[in-house]
Every structure is written in structure tokens, then in C-alpha cells.
C-alpha atoms as a printed R data frame, in Angstrom:
    type eleno elety resid chain resno       x       y      z
1   ATOM     1    CA   MET     A     1  -5.799 -66.892 37.782
2   ATOM     2    CA   LYS     A     2  -3.923 -64.606 40.189
3   ATOM     3    CA   SER     A     3  -0.878 -66.840 40.583
4   ATOM     4    CA   PRO     A     4   2.146 -65.301 42.380
5   ATOM     5    CA   GLY     A     5   4.331 -67.612 40.309
6   ATOM     6    CA   ALA     A     6   3.104 -66.047 37.072
7   ATOM     7    CA   SER     A     7   3.987 -62.544 38.263
8   ATOM     8    CA   ILE     A     8   7.461 -63.723 39.271
9   ATOM     9    CA   GLN     A     9   8.009 -65.298 35.837
10  ATOM    10    CA   ILE     A    10   6.916 -62.111 34.079
11  ATOM    11    CA   LYS     A    11   9.326 -60.003 36.120
12  ATOM    12    CA   GLN     A    12  12.179 -62.405 35.465
13  ATOM    13    CA   LYS     A    13  11.505 -62.257 31.727
14  ATOM    14    CA   ALA     A    14  11.341 -58.451 31.890
15  ATOM    15    CA   ARG     A    15  14.822 -58.378 33.386
16  ATOM    16    CA   GLU     A    16  16.072 -60.733 30.666
17  ATOM    17    CA   LEU     A    17  14.734 -58.287 28.086
18  ATOM    18    CA   GLY     A    18  16.801 -55.505 29.650
19  ATOM    19    CA   PHE     A    19  14.200 -53.675 31.703
20  ATOM    20    CA   LEU     A    20  15.415 -52.025 34.900
21  ATOM    21    CA   ASN     A    21  12.323 -53.043 36.796
22  ATOM    22    CA   CYS     A    22   8.823 -54.401 36.369
23  ATOM    23    CA   GLY     A    23   5.733 -54.092 38.554
24  ATOM    24    CA   ILE     A    24   2.104 -55.161 38.345
25  ATOM    25    CA   SER     A    25  -1.109 -53.348 39.290
26  ATOM    26    CA   LYS     A    26  -4.760 -54.258 39.224
27  ATOM    27    CA   ALA     A    27  -6.481 -52.476 36.328
28  ATOM    28    CA   ASP     A    28  -8.767 -50.122 38.182
29  ATOM    29    CA   PHE     A    29  -9.928 -46.512 38.430
30  ATOM    30    CA   LEU     A    30  -7.125 -44.073 39.360
31  ATOM    31    CA   ALA     A    31  -9.151 -42.134 41.911
32  ATOM    32    CA   ASP     A    32  -6.161 -40.285 43.356
33  ATOM    33    CA   GLU     A    33  -5.278 -38.847 39.946
34  ATOM    34    CA   LYS     A    34  -8.702 -37.490 39.021
35  ATOM    35    CA   ASN     A    35  -8.677 -34.170 40.895
36  ATOM    36    CA   ARG     A    36  -5.024 -33.493 40.164
37  ATOM    37    CA   LEU     A    37  -5.457 -34.030 36.430
38  ATOM    38    CA   GLU     A    38  -8.691 -32.042 36.193
39  ATOM    39    CA   SER     A    39  -7.181 -29.115 38.140
40  ATOM    40    CA   TRP     A    40  -4.061 -29.096 35.953
41  ATOM    41    CA   ILE     A    41  -6.154 -28.962 32.783
42  ATOM    42    CA   SER     A    42  -8.614 -26.384 34.160
43  ATOM    43    CA   HIS     A    43  -5.687 -24.011 34.764
44  ATOM    44    CA   GLY     A    44  -4.556 -24.450 31.157
45  ATOM    45    CA   MET     A    45  -1.219 -25.955 32.172
46  ATOM    46    CA   ASN     A    46  -1.403 -28.458 29.327
47  ATOM    47    CA   GLY     A    47  -0.816 -25.607 26.866
48  ATOM    48    CA   GLU     A    48  -1.516 -26.698 23.286
49  ATOM    49    CA   MET     A    49  -1.529 -30.377 24.227
50  ATOM    50    CA   ASP     A    50  -5.244 -30.682 23.547
51  ATOM    51    CA   TYR     A    51  -4.988 -34.468 23.565
52  ATOM    52    CA   MET     A    52  -4.659 -34.246 27.365
53  ATOM    53    CA   THR     A    53  -8.228 -32.955 27.551
54  ATOM    54    CA   ARG     A    54  -9.664 -35.847 25.545
55  ATOM    55    CA   ASN     A    55 -10.604 -39.306 26.809
56  ATOM    56    CA   LEU     A    56 -10.193 -38.370 30.477
57  ATOM    57    CA   ASP     A    57 -12.373 -41.320 31.450
58  ATOM    58    CA   LYS     A    58 -10.062 -43.742 29.620
59  ATOM    59    CA   ARG     A    59  -6.980 -41.963 30.966
60  ATOM    60    CA   LEU     A    60  -8.196 -42.661 34.497
61  ATOM    61    CA   ASP     A    61  -9.585 -46.153 33.932
62  ATOM    62    CA   PRO     A    62  -7.812 -48.659 31.622
63  ATOM    63    CA   ARG     A    63 -10.863 -50.908 31.646
64  ATOM    64    CA   LEU     A    64 -12.460 -48.365 29.303
65  ATOM    65    CA   LEU     A    65  -9.381 -48.402 27.085
66  ATOM    66    CA   PHE     A    66  -8.868 -52.143 26.702
67  ATOM    67    CA   ASP     A    67 -11.647 -54.728 26.768
68  ATOM    68    CA   ASP     A    68 -11.714 -56.872 29.899
69  ATOM    69    CA   ALA     A    69  -8.505 -55.289 31.231
70  ATOM    70    CA   LYS     A    70  -7.497 -56.898 34.516
71  ATOM    71    CA   SER     A    71  -3.790 -56.120 35.040
72  ATOM    72    CA   VAL     A    72  -1.358 -53.339 34.168
73  ATOM    73    CA   ILE     A    73   2.272 -54.437 33.848
74  ATOM    74    CA   SER     A    74   4.622 -51.434 34.126
75  ATOM    75    CA   VAL     A    75   8.271 -51.501 33.058
76  ATOM    76    CA   LEU     A    76  11.245 -49.133 33.233
77  ATOM    77    CA   LEU     A    77  13.941 -48.961 30.542
78  ATOM    78    CA   ASN     A    78  17.201 -47.148 31.255
79  ATOM    79    CA   TYR     A    79  18.464 -44.512 28.802
80  ATOM    80    CA   PHE     A    80  21.193 -42.813 30.851
81  ATOM    81    CA   PRO     A    81  24.183 -42.406 28.479
82  ATOM    82    CA   SER     A    82  27.819 -43.191 29.157
83  ATOM    83    CA   GLN     A    83  28.963 -40.091 27.242
84  ATOM    84    CA   LYS     A    84  27.791 -36.513 26.881
85  ATOM    85    CA   GLN     A    85  28.177 -33.798 24.269
86  ATOM    86    CA   GLU     A    86  31.807 -32.798 23.900
87  ATOM    87    CA   ASP     A    87  31.471 -29.059 23.215
88  ATOM    88    CA   PRO     A    88  30.282 -27.322 26.411
89  ATOM    89    CA   ASP     A    89  29.004 -24.414 24.309
90  ATOM    90    CA   ALA     A    90  26.971 -26.560 21.918
91  ATOM    91    CA   PRO     A    91  23.154 -26.466 22.093
92  ATOM    92    CA   VAL     A    92  22.093 -29.183 24.509
93  ATOM    93    CA   LEU     A    93  20.069 -32.192 23.405
94  ATOM    94    CA   SER     A    94  18.047 -34.131 25.972
95  ATOM    95    CA   LYS     A    95  19.717 -37.435 26.828
96  ATOM    96    CA   TYR     A    96  16.662 -39.453 25.894
97  ATOM    97    CA   ALA     A    97  17.036 -38.370 22.258
98  ATOM    98    CA   TYR     A    98  20.631 -39.508 21.692
99  ATOM    99    CA   GLY     A    99  19.730 -42.810 20.051
100 ATOM   100    CA   THR     A   100  16.872 -44.579 18.313
101 ATOM   101    CA   ASP     A   101  13.376 -43.301 19.086
102 ATOM   102    CA   TYR     A   102  12.381 -45.035 22.314
103 ATOM   103    CA   HIS     A   103   8.820 -45.619 21.126
104 ATOM   104    CA   PHE     A   104  10.053 -48.352 18.764
105 ATOM   105    CA   VAL     A   105  12.622 -49.884 21.110
106 ATOM   106    CA   LEU     A   106  10.334 -50.030 24.128
107 ATOM   107    CA   LYS     A   107   7.304 -51.263 22.212
108 ATOM   108    CA   ASP     A   108   9.305 -54.091 20.610
109 ATOM   109    CA   LYS     A   109  10.471 -55.251 24.043
110 ATOM   110    CA   LEU     A   110   6.946 -55.000 25.459
111 ATOM   111    CA   ASN     A   111   5.545 -57.038 22.593
112 ATOM   112    CA   GLU     A   112   8.223 -59.663 23.226
113 ATOM   113    CA   LEU     A   113   7.178 -59.739 26.874
114 ATOM   114    CA   LEU     A   114   3.532 -60.092 25.841
115 ATOM   115    CA   SER     A   115   4.404 -62.993 23.539
116 ATOM   116    CA   PHE     A   116   6.189 -64.687 26.436
117 ATOM   117    CA   ILE     A   117   3.130 -64.272 28.667
118 ATOM   118    CA   GLN     A   118   0.814 -65.665 25.987
119 ATOM   119    CA   THR     A   119   2.975 -68.726 25.313
120 ATOM   120    CA   GLU     A   120   4.538 -69.464 28.711
121 ATOM   121    CA   ILE     A   121   2.005 -68.164 31.256
122 ATOM   122    CA   ALA     A   122  -1.493 -68.383 29.770
123 ATOM   123    CA   PRO     A   123  -3.382 -67.527 26.586
124 ATOM   124    CA   CYS     A   124  -4.514 -63.924 26.866
125 ATOM   125    CA   ASN     A   125  -5.166 -60.695 25.063
126 ATOM   126    CA   GLY     A   126  -2.952 -57.711 25.703
127 ATOM   127    CA   ARG     A   127  -1.670 -54.465 24.286
128 ATOM   128    CA   ALA     A   128   1.578 -52.548 24.659
129 ATOM   129    CA   PHE     A   129   1.460 -48.829 25.412
130 ATOM   130    CA   VAL     A   130   4.320 -46.366 24.885
131 ATOM   131    CA   ASP     A   131   2.870 -42.847 24.795
132 ATOM   132    CA   SER     A   132   0.460 -44.181 22.190
133 ATOM   133    CA   ALA     A   133  -2.833 -43.851 24.050
134 ATOM   134    CA   PRO     A   134  -4.332 -42.058 27.071
135 ATOM   135    CA   VAL     A   135  -2.396 -43.927 29.772
136 ATOM   136    CA   LEU     A   136  -0.974 -42.235 32.889
137 ATOM   137    CA   ASP     A   137   2.419 -43.966 32.796
138 ATOM   138    CA   LYS     A   138   3.894 -42.468 35.951
139 ATOM   139    CA   ALA     A   139   0.773 -43.095 38.024
140 ATOM   140    CA   TRP     A   140   0.692 -46.764 37.062
141 ATOM   141    CA   ALA     A   141   4.417 -47.200 37.655
142 ATOM   142    CA   ALA     A   142   4.057 -45.643 41.116
143 ATOM   143    CA   LYS     A   143   1.055 -47.845 41.864
144 ATOM   144    CA   ALA     A   144   3.161 -50.869 40.909
145 ATOM   145    CA   GLY     A   145   5.823 -49.866 43.438
146 ATOM   146    CA   LEU     A   146   8.468 -48.805 40.917
147 ATOM   147    CA   GLY     A   147   9.042 -45.388 42.487
148 ATOM   148    CA   TRP     A   148   7.347 -42.211 43.641
149 ATOM   149    CA   ILE     A   149   6.316 -39.048 41.813
150 ATOM   150    CA   GLY     A   150   8.876 -36.354 42.615
151 ATOM   151    CA   LYS     A   151   8.425 -32.613 42.949
152 ATOM   152    CA   ASN     A   152   9.375 -32.268 39.270
153 ATOM   153    CA   THR     A   153   6.519 -34.736 38.485
154 ATOM   154    CA   ASN     A   154   8.959 -37.386 37.234
155 ATOM   155    CA   LEU     A   155   8.862 -40.914 38.562
156 ATOM   156    CA   ILE     A   156  11.905 -41.458 40.785
157 ATOM   157    CA   SER     A   157  13.290 -44.855 41.731
158 ATOM   158    CA   VAL     A   158  15.308 -45.383 44.900
159 ATOM   159    CA   GLU     A   159  17.552 -47.796 43.006
160 ATOM   160    CA   HIS     A   160  17.797 -46.126 39.606
161 ATOM   161    CA   GLY     A   161  16.990 -42.402 39.771
162 ATOM   162    CA   SER     A   162  14.762 -41.143 36.945
163 ATOM   163    CA   PHE     A   163  16.571 -41.430 33.620
164 ATOM   164    CA   PHE     A   164  14.332 -44.181 32.248
165 ATOM   165    CA   PHE     A   165  11.375 -44.663 29.945
166 ATOM   166    CA   ILE     A   166   8.078 -46.061 31.203
167 ATOM   167    CA   GLY     A   167   5.833 -48.426 29.284
168 ATOM   168    CA   GLU     A   168   2.893 -50.732 29.991
169 ATOM   169    CA   LEU     A   169   1.230 -53.932 28.979
170 ATOM   170    CA   ILE     A   170  -2.477 -54.049 29.727
171 ATOM   171    CA   VAL     A   171  -3.701 -57.640 29.731
172 ATOM   172    CA   ASP     A   172  -6.891 -59.539 30.468
173 ATOM   173    CA   LEU     A   173  -5.127 -61.837 32.929
174 ATOM   174    CA   GLU     A   174  -5.711 -61.429 36.639
175 ATOM   175    CA   LEU     A   175  -2.131 -61.323 37.923
176 ATOM   176    CA   GLU     A   176  -0.896 -60.983 41.485
177 ATOM   177    CA   PRO     A   177  -0.402 -57.223 41.961
178 ATOM   178    CA   ASP     A   178   2.458 -55.583 43.831
179 ATOM   179    CA   ASP     A   179   1.104 -54.225 47.066
180 ATOM   180    CA   LYS     A   180   4.131 -52.109 47.988
181 ATOM   181    CA   ILE     A   181   3.903 -48.347 47.577
182 ATOM   182    CA   VAL     A   182   7.227 -46.513 47.606
183 ATOM   183    CA   ARG     A   183   7.026 -43.598 49.999
184 ATOM   184    CA   ASN     A   184   8.016 -40.135 48.861
185 ATOM   185    CA   HIS     A   185  11.738 -39.578 49.440
186 ATOM   186    CA   CYS     A   186  11.983 -35.969 48.227
187 ATOM   187    CA   GLY     A   187  11.971 -34.689 51.799
188 ATOM   188    CA   ASN     A   188  12.722 -30.972 52.053
189 ATOM   189    CA   CYS     A   189  14.790 -30.937 48.856
190 ATOM   190    CA   THR     A   190  13.816 -28.277 46.284
191 ATOM   191    CA   ARG     A   191  16.759 -28.570 43.881
192 ATOM   192    CA   CYS     A   192  14.570 -29.267 40.858
193 ATOM   193    CA   ILE     A   193  12.311 -26.303 41.620
194 ATOM   194    CA   ASP     A   194  15.238 -23.967 42.244
195 ATOM   195    CA   ALA     A   195  17.172 -25.055 39.144
196 ATOM   196    CA   CYS     A   196  14.398 -24.764 36.551
197 ATOM   197    CA   PRO     A   197  15.431 -21.691 34.530
198 ATOM   198    CA   THR     A   198  11.910 -20.939 33.306
199 ATOM   199    CA   LYS     A   199  10.243 -21.618 36.691
200 ATOM   200    CA   ALA     A   200   8.003 -24.231 35.121
201 ATOM   201    CA   ILE     A   201   7.655 -26.121 38.417
202 ATOM   202    CA   VAL     A   202   5.119 -23.681 39.787
203 ATOM   203    CA   ALA     A   203   4.615 -25.643 43.006
204 ATOM   204    CA   PRO     A   204   5.907 -28.948 44.348
205 ATOM   205    CA   TYR     A   205   4.470 -31.711 42.142
206 ATOM   206    CA   VAL     A   206   2.968 -29.223 39.647
207 ATOM   207    CA   VAL     A   207   4.564 -28.377 36.289
208 ATOM   208    CA   ASP     A   208   3.093 -25.707 34.031
209 ATOM   209    CA   ALA     A   209   3.876 -27.194 30.624
210 ATOM   210    CA   ARG     A   210   3.623 -23.794 28.974
211 ATOM   211    CA   ARG     A   211   6.809 -22.739 30.752
212 ATOM   212    CA   CYS     A   212   8.609 -26.067 30.398
213 ATOM   213    CA   ILE     A   213  11.563 -26.109 27.992
214 ATOM   214    CA   SER     A   214  10.655 -29.611 26.816
215 ATOM   215    CA   TYR     A   215   7.155 -28.480 25.907
216 ATOM   216    CA   GLN     A   216   8.426 -25.347 24.190
217 ATOM   217    CA   THR     A   217  11.070 -27.141 22.103
218 ATOM   218    CA   ILE     A   218   9.090 -30.289 21.267
219 ATOM   219    CA   GLU     A   219   5.338 -30.035 21.753
220 ATOM   220    CA   LEU     A   220   4.750 -26.410 20.745
221 ATOM   221    CA   LYS     A   221   4.106 -26.133 17.022
222 ATOM   222    CA   GLY     A   222   4.171 -22.345 16.581
223 ATOM   223    CA   GLU     A   223   6.538 -19.646 17.749
224 ATOM   224    CA   LEU     A   224   8.311 -20.070 21.065
225 ATOM   225    CA   ASP     A   225   7.306 -17.866 24.001
226 ATOM   226    CA   GLU     A   226   9.276 -14.616 23.747
227 ATOM   227    CA   ASN     A   227   8.838 -14.138 27.496
228 ATOM   228    CA   LEU     A   228  11.167 -17.101 27.937
229 ATOM   229    CA   LYS     A   229  13.856 -15.741 25.627
230 ATOM   230    CA   GLY     A   230  17.292 -16.168 27.164
231 ATOM   231    CA   LYS     A   231  16.014 -18.628 29.800
232 ATOM   232    CA   PHE     A   232  16.528 -21.931 28.009
233 ATOM   233    CA   ASP     A   233  20.117 -22.464 29.231
234 ATOM   234    CA   ASN     A   234  21.061 -23.641 25.745
235 ATOM   235    CA   ARG     A   235  18.508 -26.451 25.561
236 ATOM   236    CA   VAL     A   236  17.596 -27.077 21.931
237 ATOM   237    CA   PHE     A   237  15.420 -30.202 22.221
238 ATOM   238    CA   GLY     A   238  13.998 -31.285 25.537
239 ATOM   239    CA   CYS     A   239  15.477 -30.525 28.941
240 ATOM   240    CA   ASP     A   240  17.142 -32.597 31.658
241 ATOM   241    CA   ILE     A   241  17.873 -29.855 34.183
242 ATOM   242    CA   CYS     A   242  15.413 -30.947 36.861
243 ATOM   243    CA   GLN     A   243  16.782 -34.490 36.572
244 ATOM   244    CA   ASP     A   244  20.441 -33.491 36.420
245 ATOM   245    CA   VAL     A   245  20.199 -31.736 39.778
246 ATOM   246    CA   CYS     A   246  18.164 -34.475 41.475
247 ATOM   247    CA   PRO     A   247  20.335 -36.225 44.087
248 ATOM   248    CA   TRP     A   248  18.644 -39.526 43.359
249 ATOM   249    CA   ASN     A   249  20.220 -39.507 39.909
250 ATOM   250    CA   LEU     A   250  23.556 -40.136 41.550
251 ATOM   251    CA   LYS     A   251  22.221 -43.702 41.305
252 ATOM   252    CA   SER     A   252  21.983 -43.525 37.491
253 ATOM   253    CA   GLU     A   253  24.249 -45.932 35.615
254 ATOM   254    CA   PRO     A   254  24.862 -46.082 31.832
255 ATOM   255    CA   HIS     A   255  22.396 -48.140 29.837
256 ATOM   256    CA   HIS     A   256  23.348 -51.281 27.916
257 ATOM   257    CA   GLU     A   257  20.879 -50.854 25.067
258 ATOM   258    CA   PRO     A   258  22.690 -50.669 21.676
259 ATOM   259    CA   ALA     A   259  19.724 -48.893 20.085
260 ATOM   260    CA   PHE     A   260  20.177 -45.956 22.449
261 ATOM   261    CA   GLU     A   261  23.762 -45.298 21.400
262 ATOM   262    CA   SER     A   262  24.096 -41.989 19.574
263 ATOM   263    CA   HIS     A   263  25.163 -41.403 15.985
264 ATOM   264    CA   PRO     A   264  28.993 -41.220 15.942
265 ATOM   265    CA   LYS     A   265  28.908 -37.559 14.887
266 ATOM   266    CA   LEU     A   266  26.197 -36.347 17.229
267 ATOM   267    CA   LEU     A   267  28.054 -35.852 20.492
268 ATOM   268    CA   LYS     A   268  31.039 -34.346 18.669
269 ATOM   269    CA   LEU     A   269  29.049 -31.528 17.060
270 ATOM   270    CA   SER     A   270  30.445 -28.105 17.869
271 ATOM   271    CA   HIS     A   271  28.421 -25.014 18.615
272 ATOM   272    CA   ARG     A   272  29.130 -23.754 15.112
273 ATOM   273    CA   GLU     A   273  28.149 -27.033 13.460
274 ATOM   274    CA   TRP     A   274  24.820 -26.952 15.275
275 ATOM   275    CA   GLN     A   275  24.225 -23.383 14.126
276 ATOM   276    CA   GLU     A   276  25.060 -24.317 10.526
277 ATOM   277    CA   MET     A   277  23.056 -27.548 10.463
278 ATOM   278    CA   ASN     A   278  21.348 -28.198  7.140
279 ATOM   279    CA   GLN     A   279  18.638 -30.631  6.108
280 ATOM   280    CA   PRO     A   280  21.017 -33.407  4.897
281 ATOM   281    CA   LEU     A   281  22.935 -33.398  8.197
282 ATOM   282    CA   PHE     A   282  19.669 -33.366 10.166
283 ATOM   283    CA   ASN     A   283  18.475 -36.378  8.156
284 ATOM   284    CA   GLU     A   284  21.742 -38.212  8.753
285 ATOM   285    CA   LEU     A   285  21.907 -37.606 12.505
286 ATOM   286    CA   PHE     A   286  18.254 -38.005 13.400
287 ATOM   287    CA   ARG     A   287  16.965 -40.561 10.885
288 ATOM   288    CA   LYS     A   288  15.808 -42.898 13.675
289 ATOM   289    CA   SER     A   289  15.698 -40.362 16.506
290 ATOM   290    CA   ALA     A   290  12.840 -38.844 18.468
291 ATOM   291    CA   VAL     A   291  14.206 -35.474 17.266
292 ATOM   292    CA   LYS     A   292  12.397 -36.164 13.989
293 ATOM   293    CA   ARG     A   293   9.247 -35.255 15.890
294 ATOM   294    CA   THR     A   294  10.103 -31.574 15.748
295 ATOM   295    CA   LYS     A   295  11.341 -31.857 12.135
296 ATOM   296    CA   TYR     A   296  14.204 -29.868 10.657
297 ATOM   297    CA   SER     A   297  12.131 -26.690 10.644
298 ATOM   298    CA   GLY     A   298  11.360 -27.076 14.346
299 ATOM   299    CA   LEU     A   299  14.981 -27.656 15.269
300 ATOM   300    CA   LYS     A   300  16.047 -24.584 13.274
301 ATOM   301    CA   ARG     A   301  13.347 -22.580 15.059
302 ATOM   302    CA   ASN     A   302  14.747 -23.709 18.394
303 ATOM   303    CA   LEU     A   303  18.315 -22.899 17.349
304 ATOM   304    CA   GLN     A   304  17.311 -19.419 16.246
305 ATOM   305    CA   PHE     A   305  15.570 -18.862 19.570
306 ATOM   306    CA   LEU     A   306  18.790 -19.777 21.377
307 ATOM   307    CA   TYR     A   307  20.942 -17.360 19.357
308 ATOM   308    CA   ASN     A   308  23.122 -15.307 21.694
309 ATOM   309    CA   THR     A   309  21.854 -17.259 24.698
310 ATOM   310    CA   ASN     A   310  24.430 -20.015 24.698
311 ATOM   311    CA   GLU     A   311  25.705 -19.869 28.256
312 ATOM   312    CA   THR     A   312  25.653 -23.283 29.894
313 ATOM   313    CA   LYS     A   313  25.774 -24.627 33.401
314 ATOM   314    CA   ASP     A   314  27.135 -28.018 34.404
315 ATOM   315    CA   TYR     A   315  24.186 -29.030 36.529
316 ATOM   316    CA   ALA     A   316  25.284 -32.635 36.661
317 ATOM   317    CA   SER     A   317  28.474 -31.690 38.499
318 ATOM   318    CA   ALA     A   318  26.615 -29.758 41.203
319 ATOM   319    CA   ASP     A   319  27.249 -30.708 44.810
320 ATOM   320    CA   GLN     A   320  24.660 -33.405 45.360
321 ATOM   321    CA   GLN     A   321  23.576 -35.388 48.365
322 ATOM   322    CA   LEU     A   322  20.382 -37.220 49.201
323 ATOM   323    CA   PRO     A   323  17.724 -34.933 50.736
324 ATOM   324    CA   GLU     A   324  16.868 -34.837 54.386
325 ATOM   325    CA   GLU     A   325  13.451 -36.369 54.910
């Protein structure tokens, strides 16, 4: 097939569905990612995320993941909120977790895009991916020209910053791929590295998950690392620090996705109300949220770990300017 018109139609529909951007890649082997991924795992930087060690062949080659895969369609969905938590002393919740769990929202939109392709472009088989299989989201988005991988290992867009979710459709249609690669614009900036309170960014473009606050407060199932006690800067679920200080996030604008709006009570919670949170309140606030992943017991564990370490810094108000390149 490989019709430029089809790719244009798909991108137009993606914008209609509310995606920030959409790009297309040929489904192929990610040769540039192989050594990086294998080195990261060999040094144990995946921590207890054993799933990262499985299906490496499929993680690097979508043709092994989806029969007759020919194209990877990558999309970005904004989640940057218009409001933030009101109490500056309250435990800090990552912005991505304010509203409805993104897995459901993003997958529904991707499936709608797939239905459009099947009915308006050409009959095909396809599958939506939102953290649901061994797919290297950021690598595919970068390959599709949607941004570059920053020193904090997040995908960064020149137009939109980095406060967005990434998802994919893998289809058996041969679509016209995007041949533009966005060059790295980090320059000599090291704000993300310098700001990380646990020093999880152990080198430019390398994050040791074991030291990452997001890993500790979400992925880790047991006790939190006592060596990191007092270094969480009040983060109770996830962490946005390396994004908050990134100058490119001056480009971030509030999302327009109703599902990502927070529960009316959530952003008003005081420090004391967080500390006194019980199961019924947890159920009320996080019924549809990604916070359910850590469960009530996990959130209480995180809160207890933060006890007497509730000093906060307003990273987002730091003096920011785009880096010299």
C-alpha cells in the first residue's frame, strides 16, 4: 500500500481524537536500542521489574509480537493539568495520576483510531498497546519523529515538552513512514540530573530505576529503600521533578481531556488529611485512578516513609530557559 495520503488521513484523525501528535514508523528491528537495553538490565538497573528481562526479542522487534506487523503508529496524549495541589506541604502526587487511569483512556482512543483505519483506509489487522506488552514506547515515538530521548530518558517534544502519555497501534498495513528524526536539543543542560533528589539519573540518558522515586513508590512491592529515607522531597506516588525542571516543559499547556480531571477533593487535600487517609477515602478518590496500582496498603507505606520528611521545593517555578546547544 504505502500511500502518503493514508498516513495523512490517520494523523488528521488522531488530532480529531485529541492526540497531541502522531507519527508512523516501519515495523523493524530496533538495532540502536539493543545494547543500551541489555547493558541497563545487566547492571540490575531494572530493580524488581523482572518483566523487563523477558521477551527481549519481542521488545526489540514488533514483528515477533504481532503477526505480519508492517507499521507502528505512535501517538502522544497530553496530561498536563491546569491546577495543582493546593497545600504546599501535602504529599505530592504525580500529575499523570490526577484523573482516570490513562491505560483505559488512551487505549479507547487508539481503538477508535484503529476502527477508523479499518473502515476508512483499508481492511487490516491491528492492536493497540498502552504499557500492555513488551513495546519500547519512547524508542518508537522518537523513530516516528515525535521527539528525542532526553537525559532523564523521557521523550521530549520541541512543541509540547514531555508531560504526555505514549501509545501505539501496530498494524499489518504498509504505511508511509515519517523519515524525520528530531535531533537532541538537551545541549549542555543538566537540570534534570542536578535536581533528582535520589540521584537516580546516574549518567546522561541512564536512569537507575532502583533509585527512582517513581519506581520506589509504584513498582516496588516490598519495603522502600531506607538509604533513600528523607530524599523523596514529599513525593508519595510517582515523581515529576526531572520534568518540572526541564526548560522544554515551559511549552506544556493544560490538557482538554475530561477524563484526566481530578476528583474534586483530591487537589484540596491537606497534609493532615493525607496522613489520616483511610480505606473509604482512598476508594472514593482513586476509584478510577492509576493510584489503585499501589493499593491502599502501598499508599500508606509510602506515606509512612515520608513521615517527618515533608519539606517541598517549587521546582516548577525555578528560573528556566532553553539550554544552550
